[in-house]
VEXVEX-600003 format. One record per residue (C-alpha): residue in three letters; x, y, z; chain; residue number from 1. Coordinates in nm, 3 decimals, decimal comma. Example, Ala and Ser with C-alpha at 12.3 -4.5 7.8 and 13.67 -1.06 7.14 Angstrom:
# VEXVEX-600003
type	u	v	w	mol	seq
Ala	1,230	-0,450	0,780	A	1
Ser	1,367	-0,106	0,714	A	2
# end
This chain:
# VEXVEX-600003
type	u	v	w	mol	seq
Met	13,772	13,281	8,491	A	1
Leu	13,784	13,517	8,193	A	2
Lys	13,593	13,437	7,875	A	3
Ile	13,601	13,587	7,530	A	4
Arg	13,238	13,571	7,425	A	5
Met	12,956	13,751	7,248	A	6
Ser	12,715	13,991	7,412	A	7
Arg	12,386	14,041	7,227	A	8
Gly	12,257	14,381	7,129	A	9
Gly	12,022	14,519	6,866	A	10
Ala	11,647	14,507	6,824	A	11
Lys	11,411	14,212	6,829	A	12
Lys	11,500	13,970	6,548	A	13
Arg	11,783	14,204	6,440	A	14
Pro	12,082	14,088	6,649	A	15
Ile	12,427	14,239	6,658	A	16
Tyr	12,690	14,101	6,892	A	17
Lys	12,977	14,270	7,072	A	18
Ile	13,279	14,047	7,126	A	19
Val	13,381	14,111	7,485	A	20
Ile	13,617	13,998	7,758	A	21
Ala	13,399	13,914	8,058	A	22
Asp	13,402	13,722	8,382	A	23
Ser	13,233	13,386	8,319	A	24
Arg	13,008	13,440	8,624	A	25
Lys	12,847	13,753	8,478	A	26
Pro	12,530	13,746	8,263	A	27
Arg	12,562	13,721	7,888	A	28
Asp	12,463	14,082	7,825	A	29
Gly	12,589	14,206	8,160	A	30
Arg	12,906	14,374	8,276	A	31
Phe	13,222	14,313	8,076	A	32
Ile	13,586	14,414	8,106	A	33
Glu	13,666	14,519	7,749	A	34
Lys	13,505	14,521	7,406	A	35
Val	13,738	14,363	7,148	A	36
Gly	13,519	14,343	6,838	A	37
Phe	13,173	14,292	6,696	A	38
Phe	12,980	14,042	6,484	A	39
Asn	12,677	14,117	6,264	A	40
Pro	12,515	13,788	6,155	A	41
Leu	12,265	13,966	5,930	A	42
Leu	12,531	14,064	5,677	A	43
Pro	12,647	13,821	5,406	A	44
Lys	12,953	13,612	5,489	A	45
Asp	13,167	13,773	5,221	A	46
Lys	13,126	14,126	5,361	A	47
Lys	13,419	14,266	5,559	A	48
Glu	13,184	14,451	5,798	A	49
Arg	13,031	14,123	5,923	A	50
Leu	13,315	14,058	6,171	A	51
Ser	13,567	14,291	6,333	A	52
Leu	13,830	14,174	6,581	A	53
Asp	14,101	14,364	6,770	A	54
Ile	14,361	14,087	6,727	A	55
Glu	14,630	14,246	6,947	A	56
Arg	14,396	14,285	7,246	A	57
Ile	14,259	13,932	7,200	A	58
Lys	14,615	13,789	7,204	A	59
Tyr	14,688	13,991	7,519	A	60
Trp	14,379	13,853	7,698	A	61
Ile	14,452	13,496	7,583	A	62
Glu	14,799	13,532	7,742	A	63
Lys	14,627	13,645	8,064	A	64
Gly	14,416	13,325	8,061	A	65
Ala	14,096	13,423	7,883	A	66
Arg	13,931	13,132	7,705	A	67
Pro	13,725	13,189	7,388	A	68
Ser	13,375	13,047	7,349	A	69
Asp	13,318	12,792	7,071	A	70
Arg	13,197	13,048	6,817	A	71
Ile	13,474	13,295	6,900	A	72
Ala	13,734	13,015	6,879	A	73
Arg	13,610	12,945	6,528	A	74
Phe	13,643	13,314	6,435	A	75
Leu	13,992	13,328	6,584	A	76
Gly	14,090	13,007	6,405	A	77
Glu	13,984	13,157	6,072	A	78
Ala	14,190	13,469	6,156	A	79
Asn	14,492	13,246	6,241	A	80
Val	14,515	13,380	6,598	A	81
Ile	14,478	13,033	6,751	A	82
Pro	14,470	12,687	6,589	A	83
Lys	14,133	12,608	6,435	A	84
Pro	13,919	12,400	6,667	A	85
Ala	13,828	12,051	6,551	A	86
Gln	13,506	12,045	6,353	A	87
Arg	13,234	11,894	6,562	A	88
Asn	13,015	11,619	6,427	A	89
Asn	12,708	11,468	6,585	A	90
Pro	12,588	11,214	6,326	A	91
Ile	12,291	11,106	6,536	A	92
Lys	12,152	11,459	6,546	A	93
Ala	12,201	11,499	6,171	A	94
Lys	12,009	11,183	6,080	A	95
Pro	11,670	11,245	5,919	A	96
Lys	11,376	11,186	6,151	A	97
Lys	11,096	10,935	6,088	A	98
Lys	10,880	11,145	5,853	A	99
Ala	11,180	11,259	5,651	A	100
Gln	11,294	10,898	5,610	A	101
Glu	10,944	10,806	5,485	A	102
Arg	10,957	11,089	5,231	A	103
Ile	11,303	10,978	5,116	A	104
Ala	11,182	10,619	5,076	A	105
Ala	10,876	10,732	4,878	A	106
Ala	11,093	10,947	4,652	A	107
Ala	11,326	10,653	4,592	A	108
Glu	11,031	10,431	4,494	A	109
Val	10,905	10,693	4,249	A	110
Lys	11,252	10,722	4,101	A	111
Lys	11,279	10,343	4,062	A	112
Ala	10,935	10,332	3,901	A	113
Ala	11,040	10,602	3,655	A	114
Glu	11,358	10,413	3,566	A	115
Ala	11,186	10,074	3,533	A	116
Pro	10,988	10,157	3,212	A	117
Lys	11,307	10,274	3,041	A	118
Thr	11,483	9,944	3,104	A	119
Glu	11,178	9,734	3,013	A	120
Glu	11,116	9,875	2,665	A	121
Ala	11,229	9,553	2,496	A	122
Pro	11,013	9,324	2,714	A	123
Lys	10,711	9,544	2,631	A	124
Ala	10,734	9,442	2,266	A	125
Glu	10,723	9,076	2,375	A	126
Glu	10,426	9,151	2,601	A	127
Lys	10,234	9,301	2,306	A	128
Lys	10,290	8,977	2,113	A	129
Ala	10,169	8,781	2,414	A	130
Glu	9,862	9,005	2,437	A	131
Ala	9,751	8,913	2,083	A	132
Pro	9,639	8,557	2,183	A	133
Lys	9,464	8,711	2,483	A	134
Ala	9,258	8,925	2,242	A	135
Glu	9,146	8,607	2,064	A	136
Glu	9,039	8,460	2,399	A	137
Lys	8,835	8,773	2,466	A	138
Lys	8,656	8,725	2,133	A	139
Ala	8,571	8,370	2,239	A	140
Glu	8,437	8,500	2,568	A	141
Ala	8,212	8,750	2,388	A	142
Pro	7,939	8,490	2,301	A	143
Lys	7,931	8,390	2,667	A	144
Ala	7,866	8,751	2,760	A	145
Glu	7,575	8,756	2,507	A	146
Glu	7,425	8,452	2,679	A	147
Lys	7,441	8,634	3,010	A	148
Lys	7,261	8,930	2,851	A	149
Ala	6,986	8,695	2,732	A	150
Glu	6,941	8,570	3,088	A	151
Ala	6,926	8,926	3,219	A	152
Pro	6,580	9,006	3,064	A	153
Lys	6,433	8,705	3,246	A	154
Ala	6,559	8,848	3,573	A	155
Glu	6,408	9,185	3,479	A	156
Glu	6,068	9,020	3,427	A	157
Lys	6,085	8,876	3,777	A	158
Lys	6,169	9,222	3,910	A	159
Ala	5,872	9,368	3,725	A	160
Glu	5,642	9,109	3,884	A	161
Ala	5,767	9,194	4,234	A	162
Pro	5,637	9,556	4,225	A	163
Lys	5,291	9,431	4,124	A	164
Ala	5,282	9,215	4,437	A	165
Glu	5,388	9,515	4,644	A	166
Glu	5,104	9,720	4,492	A	167
Lys	4,853	9,457	4,598	A	168
Lys	4,991	9,468	4,953	A	169
Ala	4,971	9,846	4,955	A	170
Glu	4,606	9,833	4,844	A	171
Ala	4,508	9,587	5,118	A	172
Pro	4,560	9,829	5,409	A	173
Lys	4,354	10,091	5,225	A	174
Thr	4,052	9,865	5,222	A	175
Glu	4,092	9,802	5,593	A	176
Ser	4,109	10,172	5,667	A	177
Lys	3,780	10,222	5,471	A	178
Lys	3,613	9,955	5,686	A	179
Glu	3,725	10,135	6,000	A	180
Glu	3,576	10,462	5,875	A	181
Lys	3,235	10,300	5,822	A	182
Lys	3,219	10,188	6,185	A	183
# end
């Protein structure tokens, strides 16, 4: 079976393709029957030199039964040699993967959080009024805090007494070690 397909040429990472008529059983870059054009993917799409097709020879080989590959069929469809192939769509493959979905969700939350303060400007004024009584409650709580501070020095005195007891314990082993030296 004859195929109209691309045969790769060019250097590493610098491809250029010949558009050839080849037997489908031959290797991609192997023996071909006729060269009917070229394709340089490195050039911008608007450049004329990106794609060259010998339309007359391609029509001749299509009449003989040659079938174009998917990419070549697209080129020929754009050149109005054959009807444009239906645009393929694989929606499952195009769906964002797990990490991308997480990033999208996080971005949406940030966006909602940014929009929320704009819509809640009026309620903020009401909240400030509601905060005023809370400030009075805090003033009432202030004397309670002073009472707690008064209790704190008593606790500090107890802490000060504890180190004295530890000093006495530390001195006790010293006296024992002196007794052992005398023996």
